[in-house]
C-alpha positions as CSV (number, residue, x, y, z in Angstrom):
1,M,0.3,0.0,-0.2
2,E,2.9,2.5,0.9
3,E,4.4,1.4,-2.4
4,V,1.5,2.3,-4.5
5,R,0.8,5.6,-2.7
6,K,4.4,6.7,-3.0
7,V,3.7,5.7,-7.4
8,I,0.7,8.2,-7.3
9,G,3.1,10.9,-5.3
10,E,5.1,10.4,-8.6
11,I,2.5,10.6,-11.1
12,E,1.1,13.6,-9.3
13,Q,4.4,15.5,-9.0
14,K,5.0,14.5,-12.7
15,I,1.2,16.0,-13.1
16,A,2.4,18.9,-12.3
17,K,5.5,19.6,-13.6
18,M,3.5,18.9,-17.0
19,R,1.2,21.2,-16.1
20,G,4.0,24.3,-15.4
21,S,4.9,23.5,-19.0
22,M,2.5,22.8,-20.5
23,D,1.3,26.6,-19.5
24,G,5.1,28.0,-20.3
25,M,4.3,26.5,-23.7
26,K,0.7,28.4,-24.0
27,S,2.5,31.4,-23.1
28,E,5.7,31.1,-25.6
29,N,3.0,30.0,-28.2
30,E,0.9,33.4,-27.2
31,T,4.3,35.9,-27.8
32,L,4.9,34.0,-30.9
33,K,1.4,34.8,-32.0
34,S,1.8,38.1,-31.4
35,E,5.1,38.2,-33.5
36,I,3.7,36.0,-36.5
37,D,1.0,39.2,-36.2
38,L,3.5,41.9,-35.9
39,L,5.0,40.6,-38.9
40,A,2.4,39.9,-40.8
41,E,1.4,43.6,-40.6
42,K,4.9,44.9,-41.4
43,L,5.0,42.9,-44.2
44,K,1.4,44.5,-45.4
45,M,2.9,47.5,-45.1
46,R,6.6,46.4,-47.2
47,E,4.0,45.5,-50.1
48,E,1.9,48.2,-50.5
49,E,5.3,50.6,-50.5
50,A,6.9,48.1,-52.9
51,K,3.0,48.9,-54.9
52,E,3.7,52.8,-54.6
53,F,7.1,52.3,-55.7
54,K,6.4,50.3,-58.6
55,L,3.9,53.2,-59.2
56,K,6.4,55.6,-59.2
57,Y,8.4,54.0,-60.8
58,D,6.0,53.2,-63.9
59,D,5.1,57.2,-64.3
60,L,9.0,57.7,-64.1
61,L,9.6,55.7,-66.7
62,Q,6.7,56.6,-69.0
63,K,7.8,60.3,-68.8
64,S,11.3,59.8,-69.8
65,E,10.2,57.6,-72.6
66,H,8.0,61.0,-73.4
67,L,10.8,63.1,-73.0
68,D,13.3,61.0,-74.9
69,S,10.8,61.1,-77.6
70,H,10.1,64.9,-77.7
71,I,14.2,65.6,-77.8
72,E,13.8,63.2,-80.7
73,K,11.2,65.2,-82.4
74,D,13.5,68.4,-81.2
75,D,16.5,66.5,-82.8
76,D,14.4,65.8,-86.5
77,Q,13.3,69.8,-86.2
78,N,16.8,71.8,-85.6
79,A,18.1,69.2,-88.6
80,Q,15.2,70.4,-90.6
81,I,15.7,73.9,-90.0
82,D,19.6,73.5,-90.5
83,A,18.4,71.6,-93.7
84,L,16.7,74.6,-94.7
85,V,19.1,77.1,-93.4
86,R,21.7,75.5,-95.8
87,E,19.4,75.9,-98.2
88,I,18.6,79.6,-98.3
89,D,21.7,80.2,-98.0
90,D,22.6,78.2,-101.1
91,C,20.0,80.4,-102.9
92,I,21.4,83.7,-101.3
93,G,24.9,82.5,-102.5
94,R,23.8,81.8,-106.1
95,L,21.6,85.2,-106.6
96,K,24.6,86.9,-105.3
97,E,27.0,85.8,-108.6
């Protein structure tokens, strides 16, 4: 009978130890869940920032392409003006002869 009480006492001690461990694990689990939620929120914010930067990048790229086309158009116009000036100079030179 004494031996049974001893075994029961050991079992109760083990149960108490296991409950303590379980409570510690629950606490750690809650901490980790909170950390996951915080990290998920930070990730969401970073994704939104990335979308905003992508929109700004696309807008700048479009403006750059638009500027490039204007520069090319200006270069073409300058070349045409230069050709006309040369032609006028040639005509003036012929008239002087």
